Short mmCIF file of the C-alpha atoms (twelve columns), coordinates in Angstrom:
data_MODEL
# 
_entry.id   MODEL 
# 
loop_
_atom_site.group_PDB 
_atom_site.id 
_atom_site.type_symbol 
_atom_site.label_atom_id 
_atom_site.label_alt_id 
_atom_site.label_comp_id 
_atom_site.label_asym_id 
_atom_site.label_seq_id 
_atom_site.Cartn_x 
_atom_site.Cartn_y 
_atom_site.Cartn_z 
_atom_site.pdbx_PDB_model_num 
ATOM 1   C CA . MET A 1   109.533 77.820  94.692  1 
ATOM 2   C CA . ARG A 2   111.891 79.728  93.566  1 
ATOM 3   C CA . ARG A 3   109.882 82.138  91.252  1 
ATOM 4   C CA . LEU A 4   106.334 82.925  90.665  1 
ATOM 5   C CA . LEU A 5   104.964 84.633  87.297  1 
ATOM 6   C CA . ALA A 6   101.390 86.004  87.451  1 
ATOM 7   C CA . VAL A 7   99.830  86.960  84.254  1 
ATOM 8   C CA . ASN A 8   97.207  89.690  85.042  1 
ATOM 9   C CA . GLY A 9   94.238  90.136  82.283  1 
ATOM 10  C CA . SER A 10  92.782  93.233  83.701  1 
ATOM 11  C CA . TYR A 11  92.034  96.307  81.219  1 
ATOM 12  C CA . ARG A 12  92.203  98.678  84.593  1 
ATOM 13  C CA . SER A 13  95.557  99.619  86.378  1 
ATOM 14  C CA . GLY A 14  94.857  100.197 90.262  1 
ATOM 15  C CA . GLY A 15  91.520  98.374  90.352  1 
ATOM 16  C CA . VAL A 16  90.518  94.894  91.984  1 
ATOM 17  C CA . MET A 17  92.425  92.392  89.589  1 
ATOM 18  C CA . ASP A 18  95.654  94.668  90.140  1 
ATOM 19  C CA . GLN A 19  95.349  95.180  94.202  1 
ATOM 20  C CA . ALA A 20  94.794  91.331  94.345  1 
ATOM 21  C CA . ILE A 21  97.787  90.750  92.439  1 
ATOM 22  C CA . ASP A 22  99.946  93.035  94.882  1 
ATOM 23  C CA . VAL A 23  98.859  90.847  98.145  1 
ATOM 24  C CA . ALA A 24  99.679  88.098  96.290  1 
ATOM 25  C CA . VAL A 25  103.048 89.253  94.707  1 
ATOM 26  C CA . GLN A 26  103.950 90.683  98.504  1 
ATOM 27  C CA . ALA A 27  102.694 87.124  100.466 1 
ATOM 28  C CA . ALA A 28  105.100 85.186  97.830  1 
ATOM 29  C CA . THR A 29  108.309 87.640  98.469  1 
ATOM 30  C CA . LEU A 30  108.145 87.573  102.318 1 
ATOM 31  C CA . ALA A 31  107.938 83.586  101.779 1 
ATOM 32  C CA . GLY A 32  111.864 84.391  99.873  1 
ATOM 33  C CA . VAL A 33  110.073 84.024  96.718  1 
ATOM 34  C CA . GLN A 34  110.450 86.082  93.409  1 
ATOM 35  C CA . VAL A 35  107.207 87.277  91.116  1 
ATOM 36  C CA . ASP A 36  107.281 88.391  88.129  1 
ATOM 37  C CA . VAL A 37  104.258 90.207  87.088  1 
ATOM 38  C CA . VAL A 38  102.676 90.501  83.420  1 
ATOM 39  C CA . ASN A 39  99.810  92.827  82.622  1 
ATOM 40  C CA . LEU A 40  98.425  91.702  79.218  1 
ATOM 41  C CA . ARG A 41  97.378  95.104  78.894  1 
ATOM 42  C CA . ASP A 42  101.060 96.423  78.618  1 
ATOM 43  C CA . TYR A 43  102.266 93.430  76.722  1 
ATOM 44  C CA . PRO A 44  102.926 93.656  72.641  1 
ATOM 45  C CA . ILE A 45  101.117 90.208  71.660  1 
ATOM 46  C CA . GLU A 46  99.524  90.040  68.337  1 
ATOM 47  C CA . PHE A 47  96.377  87.552  67.536  1 
ATOM 48  C CA . CYS A 48  97.345  84.825  67.055  1 
ATOM 49  C CA . ARG A 49  97.109  83.854  62.831  1 
ATOM 50  C CA . ASN A 50  95.531  79.794  63.130  1 
ATOM 51  C CA . CYS A 51  98.399  78.891  60.930  1 
ATOM 52  C CA . ARG A 52  99.413  75.832  63.247  1 
ATOM 53  C CA . GLU A 53  103.224 76.028  62.067  1 
ATOM 54  C CA . CYS A 54  104.132 76.642  66.197  1 
ATOM 55  C CA . THR A 55  102.326 72.820  66.325  1 
ATOM 56  C CA . GLN A 56  104.055 71.298  63.526  1 
ATOM 57  C CA . GLN A 57  106.734 71.203  65.332  1 
ATOM 58  C CA . PRO A 58  107.224 67.238  67.272  1 
ATOM 59  C CA . GLY A 59  108.730 67.770  71.467  1 
ATOM 60  C CA . ASP A 60  107.824 68.407  74.593  1 
ATOM 61  C CA . THR A 61  109.030 72.013  74.779  1 
ATOM 62  C CA . PRO A 62  106.434 74.852  73.046  1 
ATOM 63  C CA . GLY A 63  106.681 75.432  69.152  1 
ATOM 64  C CA . THR A 64  108.028 78.687  67.966  1 
ATOM 65  C CA . CYS A 65  105.483 80.991  66.265  1 
ATOM 66  C CA . VAL A 66  105.950 82.835  62.781  1 
ATOM 67  C CA . GLN A 67  105.524 85.934  64.320  1 
ATOM 68  C CA . ASN A 68  108.398 87.750  65.892  1 
ATOM 69  C CA . ASP A 69  106.581 89.862  68.565  1 
ATOM 70  C CA . SER A 70  106.534 89.184  72.542  1 
ATOM 71  C CA . MET A 71  104.733 86.552  72.536  1 
ATOM 72  C CA . GLN A 72  108.183 84.083  72.687  1 
ATOM 73  C CA . ALA A 73  109.392 86.376  76.052  1 
ATOM 74  C CA . LEU A 74  106.560 85.536  77.196  1 
ATOM 75  C CA . VAL A 75  106.829 81.840  77.116  1 
ATOM 76  C CA . ASP A 76  110.489 82.447  78.049  1 
ATOM 77  C CA . LYS A 77  108.874 83.655  81.351  1 
ATOM 78  C CA . ILE A 78  106.278 80.326  81.475  1 
ATOM 79  C CA . GLU A 79  109.555 78.544  81.222  1 
ATOM 80  C CA . ALA A 80  111.714 79.670  83.815  1 
ATOM 81  C CA . ALA A 81  109.006 79.590  86.421  1 
ATOM 82  C CA . ASP A 82  108.096 77.732  88.831  1 
ATOM 83  C CA . GLY A 83  104.668 78.561  89.493  1 
ATOM 84  C CA . TYR A 84  101.941 81.076  88.784  1 
ATOM 85  C CA . ILE A 85  99.548  82.912  89.609  1 
ATOM 86  C CA . LEU A 86  96.800  83.557  86.336  1 
ATOM 87  C CA . ALA A 87  94.460  85.862  86.312  1 
ATOM 88  C CA . SER A 88  91.278  87.515  84.776  1 
ATOM 89  C CA . PRO A 89  88.427  90.016  85.717  1 
ATOM 90  C CA . THR A 90  84.732  88.284  83.823  1 
ATOM 91  C CA . ASN A 91  83.487  90.468  81.111  1 
ATOM 92  C CA . PHE A 92  80.792  89.084  79.292  1 
ATOM 93  C CA . TYR A 93  80.709  85.696  81.309  1 
ATOM 94  C CA . THR A 94  84.361  84.484  80.882  1 
ATOM 95  C CA . VAL A 95  88.109  85.890  80.560  1 
ATOM 96  C CA . THR A 96  89.002  89.361  79.415  1 
ATOM 97  C CA . ALA A 97  89.765  89.511  75.388  1 
ATOM 98  C CA . VAL A 98  93.311  90.234  76.081  1 
ATOM 99  C CA . PHE A 99  93.642  87.136  78.319  1 
ATOM 100 C CA . LYS A 100 91.893  85.025  75.848  1 
ATOM 101 C CA . ARG A 101 94.113  86.146  73.212  1 
ATOM 102 C CA . PHE A 102 97.460  85.166  75.584  1 
ATOM 103 C CA . MET A 103 95.185  81.811  75.617  1 
ATOM 104 C CA . GLU A 104 94.744  81.332  71.839  1 
ATOM 105 C CA . ARG A 105 98.778  81.972  71.500  1 
ATOM 106 C CA . LEU A 106 99.794  79.640  73.929  1 
ATOM 107 C CA . ILE A 107 98.719  76.751  71.018  1 
ATOM 108 C CA . VAL A 108 102.552 76.841  70.382  1 
ATOM 109 C CA . TYR A 109 102.065 74.128  74.185  1 
ATOM 110 C CA . ALA A 110 100.419 71.809  71.842  1 
ATOM 111 C CA . TYR A 111 101.527 69.087  69.174  1 
ATOM 112 C CA . TRP A 112 99.206  68.953  65.960  1 
ATOM 113 C CA . PRO A 113 100.639 67.916  62.508  1 
ATOM 114 C CA . TRP A 114 98.363  68.038  59.597  1 
ATOM 115 C CA . GLY A 115 96.138  65.287  59.350  1 
ATOM 116 C CA . THR A 116 95.640  64.575  63.219  1 
ATOM 117 C CA . PRO A 117 92.153  64.967  64.582  1 
ATOM 118 C CA . ALA A 118 93.192  67.154  67.305  1 
ATOM 119 C CA . PRO A 119 96.073  68.578  68.916  1 
ATOM 120 C CA . LYS A 120 97.876  67.334  71.963  1 
ATOM 121 C CA . PHE A 121 99.518  68.730  75.101  1 
ATOM 122 C CA . ARG A 122 103.170 68.855  75.118  1 
ATOM 123 C CA . LYS A 123 103.333 69.392  78.754  1 
ATOM 124 C CA . SER A 124 100.441 66.747  79.662  1 
ATOM 125 C CA . HIS A 125 101.763 65.867  82.811  1 
ATOM 126 C CA . ALA A 126 101.078 68.634  85.442  1 
ATOM 127 C CA . THR A 127 104.833 68.706  87.227  1 
ATOM 128 C CA . LYS A 128 104.028 73.024  88.197  1 
ATOM 129 C CA . LYS A 129 101.313 74.582  90.699  1 
ATOM 130 C CA . ALA A 130 98.704  77.621  90.264  1 
ATOM 131 C CA . ILE A 131 96.099  79.214  91.720  1 
ATOM 132 C CA . LEU A 132 93.675  81.018  90.204  1 
ATOM 133 C CA . ILE A 133 91.875  84.719  90.918  1 
ATOM 134 C CA . ALA A 134 88.766  85.788  89.226  1 
ATOM 135 C CA . SER A 135 86.907  89.048  89.365  1 
ATOM 136 C CA . CYS A 136 82.924  89.604  88.835  1 
ATOM 137 C CA . ALA A 137 80.576  92.226  89.767  1 
ATOM 138 C CA . ALA A 138 77.992  88.919  90.923  1 
ATOM 139 C CA . PRO A 139 78.142  87.791  94.270  1 
ATOM 140 C CA . GLY A 140 81.927  85.535  93.976  1 
ATOM 141 C CA . LEU A 141 79.746  82.083  95.220  1 
ATOM 142 C CA . LEU A 142 77.767  83.103  91.466  1 
ATOM 143 C CA . GLY A 143 80.682  83.664  89.532  1 
ATOM 144 C CA . GLY A 144 82.510  80.479  89.931  1 
ATOM 145 C CA . LEU A 145 79.501  78.613  89.154  1 
ATOM 146 C CA . PHE A 146 77.662  80.016  86.566  1 
ATOM 147 C CA . PHE A 147 80.473  81.965  84.356  1 
ATOM 148 C CA . THR A 148 83.101  80.526  83.295  1 
ATOM 149 C CA . THR A 149 86.657  82.193  84.398  1 
ATOM 150 C CA . LEU A 150 87.790  79.956  86.062  1 
ATOM 151 C CA . LYS A 151 87.420  77.333  83.338  1 
ATOM 152 C CA . GLN A 152 89.128  79.057  81.584  1 
ATOM 153 C CA . LEU A 153 92.130  79.994  84.147  1 
ATOM 154 C CA . LYS A 154 92.031  76.819  84.344  1 
ATOM 155 C CA . LEU A 155 92.139  75.291  81.370  1 
ATOM 156 C CA . THR A 156 95.554  77.915  80.605  1 
ATOM 157 C CA . ALA A 157 97.094  76.640  83.549  1 
ATOM 158 C CA . LYS A 158 96.915  72.975  81.897  1 
ATOM 159 C CA . THR A 159 97.942  74.054  79.174  1 
ATOM 160 C CA . ILE A 160 101.489 75.121  80.497  1 
ATOM 161 C CA . GLY A 161 102.241 72.154  82.461  1 
ATOM 162 C CA . ALA A 162 100.411 73.692  86.184  1 
ATOM 163 C CA . ARG A 163 97.958  71.935  88.589  1 
ATOM 164 C CA . PRO A 164 95.872  74.609  89.998  1 
ATOM 165 C CA . VAL A 165 96.058  74.006  93.992  1 
ATOM 166 C CA . GLY A 166 93.383  77.036  95.129  1 
ATOM 167 C CA . SER A 167 91.086  79.682  93.548  1 
ATOM 168 C CA . VAL A 168 89.387  82.480  94.478  1 
ATOM 169 C CA . VAL A 169 86.492  84.629  92.876  1 
ATOM 170 C CA . ILE A 170 86.432  88.277  93.629  1 
ATOM 171 C CA . GLY A 171 82.658  89.373  93.680  1 
ATOM 172 C CA . ARG A 172 80.689  91.565  93.779  1 
ATOM 173 C CA . THR A 173 83.490  94.810  91.639  1 
ATOM 174 C CA . ALA A 174 81.268  96.707  90.234  1 
ATOM 175 C CA . GLN A 175 79.107  98.352  92.922  1 
ATOM 176 C CA . GLN A 176 81.997  101.997 93.122  1 
ATOM 177 C CA . GLU A 177 83.475  103.050 90.455  1 
ATOM 178 C CA . HIS A 178 86.884  102.289 92.093  1 
ATOM 179 C CA . PRO A 179 87.040  99.672  94.147  1 
ATOM 180 C CA . THR A 180 89.621  98.455  97.036  1 
ATOM 181 C CA . LEU A 181 89.726  94.445  97.881  1 
ATOM 182 C CA . SER A 182 88.011  94.177  100.658 1 
ATOM 183 C CA . GLU A 183 89.871  92.810  103.563 1 
ATOM 184 C CA . ASP A 184 88.651  88.697  103.252 1 
ATOM 185 C CA . ALA A 185 89.595  89.041  99.853  1 
ATOM 186 C CA . ARG A 186 93.226  89.343  101.178 1 
ATOM 187 C CA . LYS A 187 93.135  87.100  103.881 1 
ATOM 188 C CA . ARG A 188 91.962  84.446  101.352 1 
ATOM 189 C CA . ILE A 189 95.002  85.669  98.773  1 
ATOM 190 C CA . GLN A 190 97.673  85.215  101.068 1 
ATOM 191 C CA . ARG A 191 96.200  81.701  101.905 1 
ATOM 192 C CA . LEU A 192 95.862  80.724  97.913  1 
ATOM 193 C CA . ILE A 193 100.214 81.901  97.910  1 
ATOM 194 C CA . GLU A 194 100.852 79.579  101.542 1 
ATOM 195 C CA . GLN A 195 99.053  76.168  99.372  1 
ATOM 196 C CA . LEU A 196 101.563 77.071  95.939  1 
ATOM 197 C CA . MET A 197 104.409 77.207  98.264  1 
# 
């Protein structure tokens, strides 16, 4: 493992998810791994137009989007990484809208020629690993059971050719205006990084 890509779907700078990413980055750096962090709130990508132009291009490599924005640079980062940290708070029972926008732009990882009923994953075999980090206002156990945040993060990992090796749901994040990541959550994230190596 030489390089990780962390994709953070949080809106709040310095919030619990940013703190969780910081812990993951520190643990990975101590293990000699370089981590590139993408905060989607600061990353200028447009909404998918659903034109499916990118899905008409055959092959195992991602298709090329017709939009001239920063998504291609992000796809390049995805392709260059050896593993992933995929993270999002829970908003309205699932990933944030900014993470969902990112997910929709991952259609470049599908081959779906006109006339076929469903897309095929270009990365049908998981050759890389991912860890998943979610947060929610509910207790973590309930959030993992009843919200779809982890499910969407798993789908993201599958789409880009990664196998989730562990996940954590950080619960009760709405108890304070400026919550602090608990020591227990820090330790769980550090253990997740160990599973990723």
